[in-house]
C-alpha positions in Angstrom: -88.1 46.4 -71.5 -85.6 48.5 -69.4 -83.5 49.5 -72.4 -84.9 49.2 -75.9 -85.7 45.6 -76.8 -82.8 44.2 -74.8 -83.8 43.0 -71.3 -81.8 44.3 -68.4 -80.7 42.0 -65.6 -79.9 43.9 -62.4 -77.6 42.0 -60.0 -77.7 43.6 -56.5 -74.6 42.5 -54.7 -71.1 41.5 -56.0 -70.2 38.8 -53.4 -70.3 35.1 -53.9 -73.7 34.9 -55.5 -73.6 38.2 -57.3 -70.2 37.8 -58.9 -70.5 34.1 -59.8 -74.1 34.5 -61.1 -73.0 37.5 -63.3 -69.9 35.6 -64.5 -72.0 32.7 -65.6 -74.6 34.9 -67.2 -72.0 36.7 -69.3 -70.7 33.4 -70.4 -74.0 31.9 -71.4 -75.9 34.9 -72.8 -75.2 36.4 -76.1 -74.6 40.2 -76.2 -78.0 40.9 -77.7 -79.9 38.6 -75.3 -79.5 40.8 -72.2 -77.7 43.7 -70.6 -76.2 42.8 -67.1 -75.8 45.5 -64.5 -74.0 44.7 -61.2 -74.5 47.0 -58.2 -72.0 46.6 -55.3 -70.7 49.1 -52.7 -67.1 48.0 -53.4 -65.5 47.5 -56.8 -64.4 44.0 -55.8 -65.6 40.7 -54.4 -64.0 39.7 -51.1 -63.0 36.0 -50.4 -63.9 36.2 -46.7 -62.3 32.8 -45.6 -58.9 34.4 -46.3 -59.5 37.4 -44.1 -57.9 35.8 -41.0 -54.7 35.1 -43.0 -54.7 38.6 -44.4 -55.0 40.0 -40.9 -52.1 37.8 -39.8 -50.0 38.9 -42.7 -49.8 35.5 -44.4 -51.6 36.8 -47.5 -51.5 40.3 -49.1 -54.8 42.1 -48.7 -55.1 42.7 -52.4 -55.0 39.0 -53.1 -58.1 38.2 -51.1 -60.2 40.5 -53.3 -61.3 40.0 -56.9 -61.7 43.2 -59.1 -65.2 43.0 -60.6 -64.4 45.0 -63.7 -61.7 42.6 -64.6 -63.6 39.4 -64.2 -66.9 40.8 -65.5 -65.9 42.7 -68.7 -69.3 42.3 -70.3 -71.2 43.6 -67.3 -71.8 47.2 -66.3 -70.4 47.7 -62.8 -72.1 50.4 -60.6 -70.2 51.1 -57.4 -73.0 52.0 -55.0 -75.4 50.7 -52.4 -78.9 49.6 -53.2 -81.1 51.6 -50.8 -84.5 50.5 -52.1 -86.2 48.1 -54.6 -89.7 48.7 -56.1 -90.2 45.4 -57.9 -93.8 46.4 -58.9 -92.2 49.2 -61.0 -89.0 47.3 -61.7 -86.7 49.9 -60.4 -83.9 50.0 -57.8 -82.7 53.1 -56.0 -78.9 53.2 -55.7 -76.7 55.6 -53.7 -73.3 56.1 -55.3 -70.2 58.1 -54.4 -71.4 60.9 -56.6 -74.7 60.9 -54.6 -72.7 62.1 -51.6 -71.5 65.3 -53.4 -73.5 68.5 -52.9 -76.5 68.4 -55.1 -75.9 64.7 -56.0 -78.9 62.5 -56.5 -79.4 58.7 -56.1 -79.7 56.6 -59.2 -82.9 55.1 -60.3 -82.0 51.9 -62.3 -84.8 50.2 -64.2 -84.6 46.5 -64.9 -86.5 43.5 -66.3 -85.0 40.7 -64.2 -83.7 41.1 -60.6 -81.0 39.0 -59.0 -81.0 39.9 -55.3 -77.8 38.9 -53.6 -76.7 41.7 -51.2 -75.4 39.3 -48.6 -75.4 40.1 -45.0 -74.0 42.6 -42.5 -72.7 42.3 -38.9 -75.5 41.6 -36.4 -74.9 43.8 -33.3 -76.8 43.8 -30.0 -77.6 46.7 -27.7 -74.5 46.1 -25.6 -73.3 49.3 -23.7 -70.1 50.6 -25.2 -70.1 48.2 -28.2 -70.7 50.9 -30.8 -67.9 53.0 -29.4 -65.2 50.3 -28.8 -66.1 47.2 -30.9 -64.2 46.2 -34.0 -65.9 44.2 -36.8 -64.3 41.5 -38.9 -66.3 41.2 -42.2 -64.3 43.2 -44.7 -60.7 43.4 -45.8 -60.5 46.9 -44.5 -61.5 45.7 -41.0 -59.1 42.8 -41.2 -56.1 45.1 -42.0 -57.3 47.6 -39.5 -57.4 44.9 -36.8 -53.9 43.8 -37.7 -52.5 47.3 -37.4 -54.5 47.8 -34.2 -53.0 44.6 -32.5 -49.5 45.6 -33.4 -50.1 49.1 -32.1 -51.2 47.7 -28.8 -47.9 45.9 -28.5 -46.1 49.2 -29.1 -48.3 50.9 -26.4 -47.6 48.1 -23.9 -43.9 48.3 -24.6 -43.6 52.1 -24.2 -45.8 52.7 -21.1 -45.0 52.5 -17.4 -48.7 52.6 -16.5 -49.6 49.0 -15.4 -53.3 49.5 -16.2 -52.7 50.8 -19.7 -50.3 47.9 -20.3 -52.8 45.3 -19.1 -55.6 46.7 -21.3 -53.3 46.9 -24.3 -52.2 43.2 -24.0 -55.8 41.9 -23.5 -57.6 40.9 -26.7 -61.3 39.8 -26.5 -63.1 38.2 -29.3 -66.9 37.7 -29.1 -68.4 34.9 -31.2 -67.2 31.3 -31.6 -68.0 30.8 -35.3 -65.6 30.6 -38.1 -64.8 34.3 -38.2 -64.1 34.7 -34.5 -62.1 31.5 -33.9 -60.0 31.8 -37.1 -59.3 35.5 -36.6 -58.3 35.0 -32.9 -56.1 32.0 -33.7 -54.3 33.7 -36.6 -53.7 37.0 -34.8 -52.6 35.2 -31.6 -50.0 33.4 -33.8 -48.9 36.6 -35.3 -48.6 38.5 -32.0 -46.8 35.6 -30.3 -44.2 35.8 -33.1 -44.0 39.6 -33.0 -43.3 39.9 -29.2 -39.9 38.2 -29.7 -38.8 41.5 -31.1 -39.9 43.5 -28.0 -37.4 43.6 -25.2 -40.0 44.0 -22.4 -43.0 41.9 -23.6 -43.3 38.1 -23.3 -45.9 35.9 -25.0 -47.2 35.0 -21.5 -48.0 38.7 -20.8 -50.7 38.7 -23.4 -54.2 37.6 -22.6 -56.4 36.3 -25.5 -60.1 35.6 -24.7 -62.9 34.0 -26.7 -66.5 34.5 -25.6 -69.2 32.3 -26.9 -72.9 32.4 -25.9 -73.6 28.7 -26.6 -72.0 25.5 -25.2 -69.5 25.0 -28.0 -67.5 26.7 -30.8 -67.4 25.9 -34.5 -70.8 24.1 -34.5 -70.4 23.4 -38.3 -67.6 20.9 -37.7 -69.5 18.8 -35.1 -69.4 18.4 -31.4 -66.2 16.2 -31.2 -64.1 18.6 -33.3 -65.6 21.6 -31.5 -64.3 20.1 -28.2 -60.9 19.5 -29.8 -60.7 23.1 -30.9 -61.5 24.3 -27.4 -58.7 22.1 -26.0 -56.3 23.3 -28.6 -57.0 26.9 -27.9 -56.8 26.5 -24.2 -53.5 24.6 -24.6 -52.2 27.9 -26.0 -53.3 29.8 -22.9 -56.3 31.3 -24.7 -59.3 31.7 -22.3 -62.4 30.2 -23.8 -65.7 31.3 -22.1 -68.6 29.1 -23.2 -72.2 29.8 -22.4 -71.1 33.4 -21.7 -72.3 36.7 -23.1 -70.8 40.1 -23.3 -72.9 42.4 -21.1 -70.9 45.6 -21.4 -67.7 47.1 -22.8 -68.1 50.6 -21.4 -64.9 52.5 -20.4 -62.9 49.8 -22.2 -63.8 47.1 -19.7 -65.4 43.9 -21.1 -67.9 42.7 -18.6 -69.0 39.1 -19.1 -72.1 37.3 -17.9 -70.0 34.9 -15.8 -68.7 37.9 -13.7 -65.4 38.4 -15.4 -64.3 42.0 -15.9 -61.5 42.4 -18.5 -59.8 45.8 -19.1 -59.1 45.7 -22.8 -58.4 48.1 -25.7 -59.3 45.4 -28.3 -62.8 44.0 -28.5 -63.6 42.1 -31.8 -67.3 41.4 -32.5 -68.0 38.4 -34.7 -71.3 37.3 -33.1 -73.3 36.6 -36.2 -74.8 38.4 -39.2 -78.2 39.6 -40.4 -79.6 40.2 -43.9 -78.7 43.4 -45.7 -80.9 46.4 -44.9 -82.1 46.7 -48.5 -84.4 43.7 -48.0 -86.7 45.6 -45.7 -86.7 48.5 -48.2 -88.2 46.3 -50.9 -91.7 45.0 -51.8 -90.5 41.4 -51.9 -91.8 38.7 -49.5 -89.6 38.0 -46.5 -89.2 34.9 -44.3 -89.7 35.1 -40.5 -85.9 35.6 -40.2 -85.9 38.6 -42.5 -84.5 36.9 -45.6 -86.1 36.9 -49.0 -88.5 33.9 -49.4 -87.2 31.8 -52.3 -88.4 28.7 -54.1 -86.1 25.7 -54.8 -85.6 27.1 -58.3 -84.2 30.3 -56.6 -87.0 32.4 -57.9 -88.5 34.7 -55.2 -91.6 33.0 -53.9 -94.7 34.1 -55.8 -93.0 36.9 -57.7 -92.2 37.0 -61.4 -88.8 38.1 -62.7 -87.1 38.1 -59.3 -84.4 35.7 -58.1 -82.5 35.4 -54.8 -79.7 33.3 -53.3 -77.0 33.3 -50.7 -77.1 34.9 -47.2 -80.0 37.1 -48.1 -82.3 34.2 -49.3 -84.3 31.6 -47.5 -83.9 28.7 -49.9 -85.5 25.3 -49.1 -83.0 22.5 -48.5 -84.4 19.6 -50.6 -81.6 17.3 -49.3 -82.5 17.7 -45.6 -84.4 15.0 -43.8 -86.6 17.3 -41.8 -89.4 19.1 -43.7 -89.2 22.9 -44.1 -85.4 23.0 -43.6 -83.5 25.9 -45.3 -80.0 26.0 -46.8 -77.4 27.3 -44.4 -76.2 30.8 -45.3 -72.6 29.8 -46.1 -70.2 30.2 -49.0 -70.5 26.5 -50.1 -74.2 26.9 -50.8 -73.9 30.4 -52.2 -71.4 29.5 -55.0 -73.5 26.5 -56.1 -76.8 28.5 -55.8 -75.3 31.1 -58.1 -74.8 28.6 -60.8 -78.3 27.2 -60.6 -79.7 30.7 -60.4 -77.9 31.9 -63.5 -78.8 28.7 -65.5 -82.5 29.1 -64.5 -82.5 32.8 -65.4 -81.1 31.9 -68.9 -83.6 29.1 -69.2 -86.5 31.4 -68.4 -85.3 34.0 -71.0 -85.1 31.2 -73.6 -88.4 29.6 -72.6 -86.9 26.4 -71.2 -87.8 24.5 -68.0 -86.1 25.4 -64.7 -84.1 23.1 -62.4 -84.3 22.9 -58.6 -81.3 23.5 -56.3 -80.1 20.4 -54.6 -76.7 20.1 -52.9 -75.6 17.8 -50.1 -73.3 19.6 -47.7 -69.9 18.0 -48.0 -68.4 19.3 -44.8 -66.6 22.1 -43.2 -63.0 23.2 -42.5 -61.5 25.7 -40.1 -58.0 26.9 -39.3 -56.8 27.2 -35.7 -53.7 29.1 -36.7 -50.4 28.1 -38.3 -50.3 24.3 -38.8 -53.4 23.6 -36.8 -57.0 23.1 -37.9 -60.1 20.9 -37.9 -62.0 19.5 -40.8 -65.1 17.4 -41.4 -65.4 16.1 -44.9 -67.9 13.5 -46.1 -68.3 12.3 -42.5 -64.5 11.9 -41.8 -62.8 14.0 -39.1 -59.4 15.5 -39.4 -57.3 17.3 -36.8 -54.1 19.2 -36.5 -51.6 19.5 -39.4 -53.6 17.4 -41.9 -56.8 19.4 -41.2 -54.8 22.7 -41.7 -53.5 21.4 -45.1 -57.0 20.4 -46.1 -58.2 23.9 -45.1 -55.7 25.6 -47.3 -56.1 23.2 -50.2 -59.9 23.6 -50.1 -59.9 27.4 -50.0 -57.2 27.6 -52.6 -59.4 25.6 -55.0 -62.4 27.9 -54.3 -60.8 31.3 -54.5 -61.9 32.9 -57.8 -59.6 33.2 -60.8 -56.4 31.5 -61.6 -54.5 34.8 -61.1 -55.6 34.8 -57.4 -54.9 31.1 -56.9 -51.3 31.6 -58.2 -50.6 34.7 -56.1 -52.0 33.2 -52.9 -50.0 30.0 -53.4 -46.8 32.0 -54.1 -47.3 33.9 -50.9 -47.8 30.8 -48.9 -44.5 29.3 -50.3 -42.6 32.6 -49.6 -44.0 32.8 -46.1 -42.6 29.3 -45.4 -39.2 30.4 -46.5 -38.9 33.9 -44.9 -39.9 35.5 -41.6 -43.2 37.1 -40.9 -43.8 40.8 -41.6 -44.8 42.5 -38.4 -44.9 46.1 -39.4 -47.9 48.2 -38.4 -49.2 50.6 -41.1 -51.9 52.2 -39.0 -51.3 55.5 -40.7 -52.9 54.1 -43.8 -56.2 54.5 -42.2 -55.6 58.3 -41.9 -53.3 59.1 -44.8 -53.8 62.8 -44.6 -53.1 63.1 -40.9 -49.5 64.1 -41.2 -50.2 66.7 -44.0 -53.1 68.2 -42.0 -50.9 68.5 -38.9 -48.2 70.2 -41.0 -50.7 72.5 -42.6 -52.2 73.4 -39.2 -48.8 74.0 -37.7 -47.9 76.3 -40.6 -51.2 78.2 -40.2 -50.4 79.0 -36.5 -47.0 80.5 -37.1 -46.6 84.2 -37.6 -44.9 85.6 -40.6 -41.2 86.5 -40.2 
C-alpha cells in the first residue's frame, strides 16, 4: 500500500472527471477505506461553458470556478502538474510551485489506484505567427484577458489617427467553429457592440468580426439544420463567416486565409480543437491511435490493473452507438456521467463487488449565439432564437457544480437584466507590478539632491 494499510487513490486532474469522481469517492468511502489525493495545476475546477459569458462580463470570473479545497474537504489537494506516470511502480511525478524555486524538486507521489483525468489542452498547428500573436480560450484567465484585450482595442482605435492601426484594432478574427469559437465570438461581439455607444468616434459598423472554420459548417454537434441557422444569424449581424477556410499565416499581425483574404488584425483567437494532455505520452499506459488512454466500458484502463480513465483524455467505447467501435465524444456531458460510474466502480473494486459498464445516450446539445439568441437540439427536437437561449442558460445553470455557484450565477443574470453592462477594461491586472516597477526604475535613475 502507498501509505500504511490504507490504499491511496491518486486523481490526476481536477476538471469535470477529476472533481466529480473525487467528490463521489469522498462521499461513498469511509475515512479508513482510502486516502484520496487530487493533483491539479489550478486550485479550482473551471466550468468552461460559462467562459464566453465571463469574457462578456455577464458573469463574474470567480463564479465560473469551483474551489477544490472547499468542495473536497476529505481529499488532499496538490496544486501541481503531473509530468510523468510510472504505473508499473505506482508513482507519479508532479511539478509544483515549490519545484520552480531554486533547489526545488518535483514530487514523487506513490499510489495504489490511479484515476487519470488530466483533460485536454489547446491543439495548435504550425501556422506562421500563431505562437506570437494567437490568443487561446480555454481557461478563465484567457477569457478575462481576451475581454480586456478587446476593450483595449476600442481604446486604441478611438485614440489613433493612423488608419491602418485603427483598422487592425477593430478587426477580430476567431479561428474554429465549435462551441468555444462561436460562443466566444458571439458574446464578445455583443459586448463590443454595446461598448462602442460610449465612444464618440467608433460605430458598431466600423468593427469587423470574422469566424474562420475549416469544414463546411459550424457547431456540428447541433446538427446541419441548426448549424446553417447559426451561420445565417451571425451573418445577419455583419459577422463574416468563412467556411471551408483555413488560417495560413498571421505574421506581422495580418491573418492570411486560404481563400485569399488578408485581414490586418490585432486580435486572433485560436479555438480550433484540443488534444490530450501531455502527461499521457509520459506514462506507461496504453494509448489509442488518437493519443488518448485506451479504456474499457467499465472505465478501467484497458489491460491494466488499478488504473482508471475518463473524460477528454480517455478513449471510452460508446455502447449506445449503432456503429461498432465507436467512442464517446470528449464533451462535458459524457465526462460528468463517466465520473460517477468510474467512482462507483472503483469503490466496488475496493469492496470486491462487480463492476458496471458506462452507457449513456447523448440527449442533445445547446449553444449560445449571444444575448437572447441560441440554438438547441434536445431529444431530437430543435429550438432556435430566444427559447434556445433560455434552454442554454437553464441547462448550464443546472449543471454548474454546487448550490453556491448556481445561486451566484442566477443572481448575476438577474442583476445584468436590470442594470447596464460593465465595460471597464482591467488589463493592468495581468501585470499588477508594472506601475510599481516603473516607479522604482524612475527613482533609480534620479540623482540625489
